[in-house]
TORTIKE-635807 format. One record per atom (N, C-alpha, C): x, y, z. Coordinates in pm, whole numbers, plus 50000, padded with zeros to 5 digits. Layout:
! TORTIKE-635807
XYZ;...
! end
This chain:
! TORTIKE-635807
105298810552959;104528805452845;103068809452857;102498813852745;101088818352749;100268810152648;098948810152665;098058802952577;098008809552438;097578802252336;097548808352204;096548819552191;095448818852261;094448830152253;095038842552316;095778841252425;096398852952491;097488858652397;098268849952335;099298854552244;098668862652128;097588857452076;096858865051969;096398878652022;095848878252139;095388891252197;096528901452210;097698897052238;098828906752241;099208912252104;098928904552002;099228909251865;098218918951810;096968917051848;095858924551785;096118940151782;096558946551893;096698960551889;097678965251786;098518956751732;099578960551640;099288956551496;098028953151466;097658948451336;096838958351252;097248971251264;096528981551195;096748979951042;095698984250969;095818983550823;096778994350771;097288992150652;098279001350594;097599011850508;098339022450464;097729032850383;097149027650253;096309036050193;095609032550069;096539035049951;096429026449850;097089028349725;096099025549615;096369030449494;095509028249379;096119017249293;095349007049258;095858995049191;095068992649066;095728989448955;094978986548832;093938975548857;092788977248798;091618968048828;092038953148813;092768950248705;093028935648676;094048930148774;094588938248865;095498933148966;094848932249107;093528933749110;092818935149238;092118922749289;092198911549216;091498899549256;091828895249398;090868892349476;091098887349610;091358898049714;091388910649677;091658921149775;090378927849816;090478936849916;089328943149976;089258957949930;088088962249893;087898976549859;088108984849987;088548997249973;088769005850084;087859017850083;087049019149982;086129030649971;084879025749900;083739033049916;082519029149846;082689031749694;082199022649614;082279023749470;080829024249413;080589034149329;079229036849282;079129034449132;077899032549085;077649030348942;077919043548868;078579041948752;078829054148669;077829055848556;076929045748539;075929046648433;074739037548470;073649039848400;072539030948418;072819017648351;072299006748413;072468993348356;071118986648351;070588983848228;071098987548099;071049002548081;071869007047985;071929021547961;070759026047872;070099016847811;068869019547729;067859008147750;066639010247705;065738998847695;066268989547582;066538977247612;067108968047516;066358954747513;066498947347404;065838934847391;066548923847473;065758915647534;066318904147609;066408891647523;065948892047400;065878880347316;066188883947170;066578874447094;066568875746949;065108873346904;064558883246833;063158881546794;062638893446716;061398897546748;060748908646678;060148917946781;060288930946758;059678941346842;058378945946777;057368948546859;056088952946811;055608964846892;054728972846831;054068983946901;052588981146904;052108976447015;050648973347031;050448958847039;049128955047043;048718941347067;049248931746959;049538919547005;050008908646920;049218896246955;048598890046854;047898877746879;048318867246780;048108854846813;048528843646729;047848844646591;048578842146485;048108842246350;048248855146278;048598866346347;048748878946283;050008878746191;049918887046089;051048888745999;051478903446003;052778905646022;053288919246033;054388921145927;054428933445875;055508937845785;056758939645872;057878935045820;059158937045886;059868949645830;060018959445910;060568972645863;062068972145850;062728963045918;064218962845913;064768954646026;066038956946055;066718949146158;067508958746247;067458956046380;068248963746480;069238953946548;070488956746534;071518948346596;072008954246725;072598946046806;073258950846929;074368960446889;074408971746951;075398981746919;074888992846828;073758990246763;073169000746678;072739012546765;072749024546706;072299036346779;070819035746799;070299041546905;068829042046925;068259051946831;066899051046815;066219060846737;065379054746621;065379041346611;064589035046503;063119038246518;062459042446411;061049046146414;060269033846367;059439028446458;058619016946427;057159021046411;056629017846294;055199021546267;054269011846337;053139016846380;052109008746443;051628998346339;051508985646385;051078975046295;052198968646220;053398973246245;054588967146181;055458960846289;056578955746245;057518949346337;058928952546291;059878950046374;061298951046337;062038938946398;062898933146313;063718922246366;064708928446461;064968921946578;065798927746681;066648916746745;067908920346776;068828910946839;068968913746988;069388903447061;069568904747206;070538916247234;070138925247325;070948936647359;070798948847273;070028947347167;069808958947072;068788968847135;068928981947102;067998991647161;066548990047103;065628990147191;064178988547154;063659001847106;062999002646994;062419015646949;061479021447054;061439034647061;060679041447163;059199037547159;058709035047041;057259031747030;056949016947054;057989008547058;057758993747080;057518991447224;056578982147253;056258978947390;056348964247425;056898955947327;057028941847358;057958935447249;058548923847289;059418916347195;058978902047204;058818895947085;058468881247076;059688873847029;060078862847102;061258855147054;061048849146915;062168848246842;062078844046704;061518829846695;061728821246794;061248807446785;059748806846799;059088818246833;057598818346841;057018825546723;057768825646611;057308831746488;057618822746367;056968825646257;057358820146130;057938832146051;059268833146049;059908844645998;060118844145849;059798854845782;060138856145643;061088868445625;061328872045499;062208883545479;061468896845495;060338897445436;059558909945443;058428909845540;057968897545583;056878895945679;057198885645780;056498886445896;056648876646000;055258872646047;055068859746070;053768854246114;053988850946261;053058856246346;053168854246490;052418841446527;053098832646606;052478819846645;051968819746791;052148830646862;051598831446998;051398846047036;050558848247138;050358861847179;051568866547259;051628879547279;052798885647348;052348897347431;052488896347565;051998907147654;052878919547652;052318930447699;053058943047710;054278941147799;055398946347754;056658945747834;057498933147817;056958923547740;057628910547733;059018911547671;059998906047739;061368904647687;062058917747658;061708928047734;062398941047725;063078943847856;064388946147851;065198950447970;065158965347976;064538970748085;064358985048096;065608992248146;065809004448096;066939012448140;067029013448291;068199010248346;068419011948487;067769001548577;067198990948516;066498981248599;067518973048686;068728971948648;069758965048728;070398974948824;070928985848772;071498995948851;071289009748788;071189019848873;071069033548822;072389040948857;072759050348771;073959058148797;073939064048933;075099063248999;075359068449138;074849058749245;074219047549205;073819037749305;075039030149357;075049026549483;076199019849540;076419006049475;077639003849427;078038990749369;078618981549477;079648986149543;080338977849640;080658986349766;080418981049883;080778987450011;082238987250032;082818995650115;084198994250159;084358980450231;085458973750210;085708960950272;085128949350194;084678951650072;084118940949987;085308932949930;085208919449937;086198910649877;085978910449726;086988913449651;086878914549507;087018900649440;085898895549392;085808882949321;085968885849173;086108875249089;086058877748945;084788884848902;083638880948963;082378888248931;082448902748971;083068905749086;083198919749126;084038927849028;085118921948980;085948929048881;085208931148752;084388921648716;083588923048595;082598934748616;082028935948733;081118947148760;081858960448751;083048961248805;083798973648801;084258977148661;084568967048580;084848969448438;083658975248369;082478970248399;081258975548336;081138990348359;081588994848473;081409009148512;082689017048487;083659011348417;084799019148372;085889022148472;085879015048583;086939017748685;088219011448636;089229020248620;090559015748576;091439012148695;091299019548803;092109016848922;091139016849041;091499008849143;090679007549263;091559011149386;090969018349481;091679021649604;091619009949698;092819005049732;092958993349818;094018996449929;093918989150038;094968989850141;096238983850084;097358990650105;098618985850061;098928972250124;099448963250042;099908950350096;101138952050178;101308944550289;102508945950366;103728940050294;104838946550314;106118941150264;106608931050366;107078919550321;107448908550408;108848903450364;109678900750463;111008895050436;111258883550527;112068874150481;112458862650563;113958861750578;114448859650699;115828858050729;115988844350799;116698835350739;117008822050798;118278823150877;118338816750994;119558817551077;120048802851102;121338801951125;121928788751167;123198785651089;124258783051167;125508778851106;125398765951031;124398757651067;124298744851003;123458744650877;122858756350840;121988757550727;122688761750599;122458754850490;123048758650360;121918759950260;122148767450149;121088769450048;120668755749991;119408754749935;118938742249883;119748736949768;120468745349692;121198740549578;122628736249613;122948735649744;124238730949782;124088717149851;125168709349842;125218696749906;125638698450050;124768694750149;125118696950289;126248687750334;127198692850407;128248685150471;127658677750590;128348668050643;127868661350771;127558671650880;126388670850933;125988680451038;125258692550985;125198693750851;124438705250790;123128700350729;122298710450695;121028706950634;120628718050538;119838715050439;119418724750342;118308733250400;118318745950357;117258755550400;115938751950334;114958747750416;113598745450365;112648757050406;113098765250501;112228775950549;111878786450439;112948790150364;112718800950269;111698797050164;111818784750107;110868780650007;109448779950061;109328774650188;107998774250245;107398788550259;108178797750315;107648811150341;107448819150215;108308817350115;108028824149989;106748819249926;106528805749926;105288799949874;104108803949955;104218803750087;103108807050175;102718821850150;103738830150131;103438844150100;102698845649970;103148838149864;102468838949736;101008834249748;100728824749833;099378820449856;098488831049909;099108841349967;098328853150018;098458865049926;099048862849807;099208873749709;100338882549738;101328877649817;102488886049855;103788880849788;104638889849756;105988886049712;106938888249833;107338877149893;108208877850010;109698878649965;110418887450031;111828889049999;112688880350088;113698874050025;114618865750105;115898874050136;116258874350265;117418881150312;118608871550331;118408859250287;119518849750295;119598842750430;120808837350454;121068829250575;122078836850665;121758839150790;122638845650883;123278835250975;124568837550998;125298828651091;124858831151235;125178821451323;124788822851464;125778831551541;125898843651495;126688853851567;125868866351584;126118873851691;125348886151714;125588895651596;126768896451546;127088905951440;126298903051316;126298890051276;125598886351151;124098888051169;123568884351289;122148885551314;121758900251317;122568908851378;122278922851383;122218928951245;123138925151159;123108930151022;121858925650944;121598912250952;120408907150882;119108912350932;118928912151064;117678917451128;117548932051100;118618939051109;118618953351084;118048956850940;118458949050843;117928951250706;116448947550706;116078937150781;114718932350780;113718942050846;114228950350934;113318960251002;112798970850907;113318971650784;112778981250689;111488975950627;111158963150652;109928957250600;108788958750703;107538957750657;106428957950746;106398945750838;106828934150783;106868922050862;108148914750832;108908911050933;110088903550922;109908889750983;110188879350912;110138865650960;111548860150977;111918857351100;113248851851130;113078837451171;113768827951112;113618814051147;114838809551223;114598802551333;115698796851415;116238807351512;117018801951611;117658811251706;116778817151813;115568810551838;114668816451931;114358806852051;115168796152061;114898786752167;115828789152282;116328778452347;117088780052471;118568776452451;119008775352323;120378771352292;121368782352324;122618778252334;123708788152367;123878798152255;123428794952130;123648804152018;122328810051970;121318809752058;120008815052020;119988829652062;120378838451973;120608852152005;119458862051954;118498856251885;117548864751813;116838874751904;116318870152017;115548879352105;116428890352157;117638887152196;118578897752246;118868907952140;119108903152018;119388912551909;118188921051878;116988915051879;115818923151856;115698934651956;115938931152080;115848942052187;116938951952168;118148947852127;119218957352103;118848967351992;118068962651893;117678970551780;116338978751805;115868978651928;114748986951967;113388980051954;113388966651938;112098959951929;111558956252066;110268956152081;109578952552205;109058938452191;109478929552278;108968915552272;107538914852329;106658909252249;105258907352292;105078893952363;105668883652308;105688870452378;106788862352315;107228851652385;108338843752337;108118828452351;107068824552413;106698810252423;105188808852421;104638800052339;103228798152332;102888783452358;101818780952427;101438767252468;100748760052353;101588757152248;101108749052137;102218738952103;101828727552045;102718717551999;102408713151861;103378715451763;104678721651781;104568736851777;105728744051776;105808758451763;105798765251900;106138758752003;106208765052138;107148777152137;108438775952086;109378787252095;109058797751982;107928804151990;107528814251891;107658828151956;108338836851888;108558850651935;107818860251846;107188870251910;106578881351836;107088894351898;107478903851813;107958916751859;107478927951770;107448939851820;107058951851749;108128962351750;108148970651648;109078981951645;108338992851565;108879004851559;108169015751495;107689013551356;108379005051282;108009002651139;107148990451118;107028981751222;106218969851191;106398958951295;106268946051241;106268934651328;107448925251293;107858917051391;108838906751374;108268894151434;108348883251361;108038869851416;109338861651412;109678856751528;110758847351540;110218833151538;110318826451424;109738813051403;110758802451452;110268791251505;111158780551548;112038775251435;113148769651469;114048764151368;113598751251310;112868742951386;112358730351327;111298733551224;111428727351103;110568730950989;109058729951020;108628718951078;107198717151107;106688727951207;107508730951304;107178741451400;106988755051330;107938757951239;107828770551167;106518771051084;106178759751019;104938759350943;103738762251028;103618755151143;102478756451229;102418771051282;103578776451321;103588790251372;103068800051264;103498797251138;103008806051034;101488805151016;100988792551010;099558790950983;098698795951099;099188794851218;098358798551336;098428813651366;099598819551341;099788833751383;100158843351274;101138839451192;101628848951090;100558851050982;100008840050931;098998842050824;097818850450868;097168847850982;096058856551017;096518870751048;097748872751100;098228886451127;098358893950996;098918887650890;099028894150760;097668898050706;096718888650719;095388891550664;094708902650742;094898903350871;094308914950949;094898927950900;096208928250879;096848940450830;096288944450695;095898934950612;095338937850480;093838941550492;093268940650610;091878944650629;090848933750641;091328921150627;090408909650640;090088907050788;088958900450809;088618895850944;089248881550964;090228881551053;090918868751079;091468869151221;091848857151268;092398855951407;093008842151424;093548839751540;094058826151569;092868816451559;093098805951485;092088795151462;090788800251403;090798811951343;089578817051280;089368809551149;088148805451120;087838797851001;087898783051013;088198778051133;088218763751153;086838757551134;086788745651086;085518738951053;085358725951138;084138722551163;083838709851230;083968698451132;084608687851174;084798676151087;084668663551171;084868651551107;084868639151173;086228632451149;086728625751250;087948618451232;087738606651141;088658605151046;088578593650956;089558582550997;090318585151107;091248575451163;091498579551305;092108571051384;092368574051523;093328585851536;093018594651628;093878606251657;094528604651793;095798608251808;096438607251941;095898617652033;096218616352158;095818626252256;096858637452265;096668646252365;097588657552386;097808658752536;098968664252569;099348666552712;098938680452752;099918688152799;099558701052861;099348711952754;099718709752629;099538720052527;098608715952415;097878724852355;097088721352235;098048715952130;097628705252066;098478699051966;097868701051828;098708703651728;098258706151595;098958696751500;098128687651442;098678677351350;098298680451211;099098676451111;098688677150970;097578666950949;096688670050859;095578660550828;095238661750681;094818650350623;094228650350490;092698651850508;092118659950423;090678662450434;089998657750308;088858651150321;088048647450204;086598648050245;085738646250147;084298647850168;083588634950137;082558632050213;081788619550196;080338622550240;079418622050143;078008624550174;077738637750247;078508647950210;078338661250266;079058663250399;079748652650446;080528653450570;081958656550537;082628664050629;084078666650618;084748656450703;085628648750643;086408638450712;087878642450714;088458640850833;089878644750851;090688632350893;091738629450819;092588617950850;093928622750904;094218621451033;095428626451088;096658619951025;097728627751011;099018622650965;099988623951081;100428612751140;101258613351258;102738616951227;103188628951266;104568632451241;105468625151343;106748624051302;107718618151396;108338628651489;107948641051468;108418651751554;108368664751482;108798675651546;108678688751481;109698690751370;110538681151343;111458681551233;110898674251110;109688668351123;109188659851016;108448668050909;109238672950818;108648680550704;107738672050621;108078659050602;107328650450513;105878649150558;105638648050687;104238646950735;103468659750707;104048671150745;103298683650726;103178687850578;104098682850494;103958685750352;102758679150290;102248668350350;101098661450300;099768666450350;099818674650454;098598679350517;097848690150438;096588689150425;095768699850364;094978707750469;095188703650593;094548710650706;095348708550830;095108717050931;095698714651065;094518709051148;094808698351220;093838692251313;094198695951456;093248701851526;093568706351666;093138695751764;094048692051853;093758683051963;093898691152089;092818694052160;092918702652278;093828696352386;094418705452460;095298701152569;094598691152663;095338681652714;094858672052809;093748663152754;093798660352624;092768651752560;093298637452546;092408627352562;092778613952536;092768611152382;093278600052342;093138596252196;091658595252161;091378597552032;090008597151986;089888587151869;088738580551863;088518570351758;087868576351637;087988569051523;087318573551400;085818576251429;085328587251362;083938591451380;083768602251488;084798604051572;084678614451678;084748628051608;084078638151670;084118651851617;085508657951637;085878666951547;087158673951560;087058687051488;088098695451501;088168708251433;089418708551341;089178713851220;090298714851126;090348729051066;091568733351041;091778746550977;092258744150837;091568748750735;091998746750595;093328753650570;094188746650501;095518752350456;095538754350307;094708747150231;094708748450082;093278747550039;093038749149908;091708746649851;091488731849842;090608726649924;090408711749927;089878706149793;089318714849709;088788709449584;089948705349491;091158709949522;092298706249438;092828692249472;092298686149587;092758673049628;092138661649553;
! end
């Protein structure tokens, strides 16, 4: 058995990013750019008005009356000729005449049809957005590795990018094992249970922007496991649940080795999720997740999720992104292994408060289903009282709580 940091260290050399693909811009939210992206035009592309108002050529003082030569709307072609001593009504975003050197907002005028009376002075350059003042053509927009936000996609749309070069997302499949496991839509016989792993892993994959494929349920026989795992090795990442502990029918590790996989580790000093297997093969990675549902969840959050994110090019690791919080209720201690409990998180006066949810064991799906964070209790720790500092790893967007 190895510590979680050592287990992560064994995974890191095998978390290379995948080849680049070109993706339609509107499908790129939340992904990372893989190449520098540059401006294709000046922004603004012309000198334009920043306000609805009047454009003038020359000095403007309160009380002056100017002839209104016409109106320029946003989208009009440039080239309007403005005579000195006159004005032109202009809309926000409309091209400023070449001879105009200032714009006065309409609320600072008494506007008529043919004339406008100025109620305040207006300095040179007022309310004009100059060509290229935001960005100039060929200027760098986004560096490689930039996280694409809605604002980032808006920026790329401004510059006409139809497709963006991104690292390919990993293909992921899940294979559930166990003679006792039946699909969720079946009534389990005595001694059987419904498959909860597939729904968890499909949803967890979607939370990362992945479509996880289900390979069904394999029986506890070498033949069935070899068939299911063999199909799963065509994916970048295969998640196998169950069959990785010390039982007489736990064949997963042996079958993985028979199929040419190299085991990186098979037990990690965490509670729950101790019987966690990681293996590599020429096409990708395999994680053997524990059969108990809570253990499988914790294994996914601590190891599988950050591994997927690293393959996609994000900076992640075991327990990466954990935050300091305060206990909102008493937390139990831990023995020889780091313990990870579900917790509800909420905010109070700028503080992050974590309320532990005590599971009845690694089979307690109900407790982990309510958690919005994992609470870490270091090995060999005594119980802690409310108000004590703690560390939590976000599992969801806490603002949704």
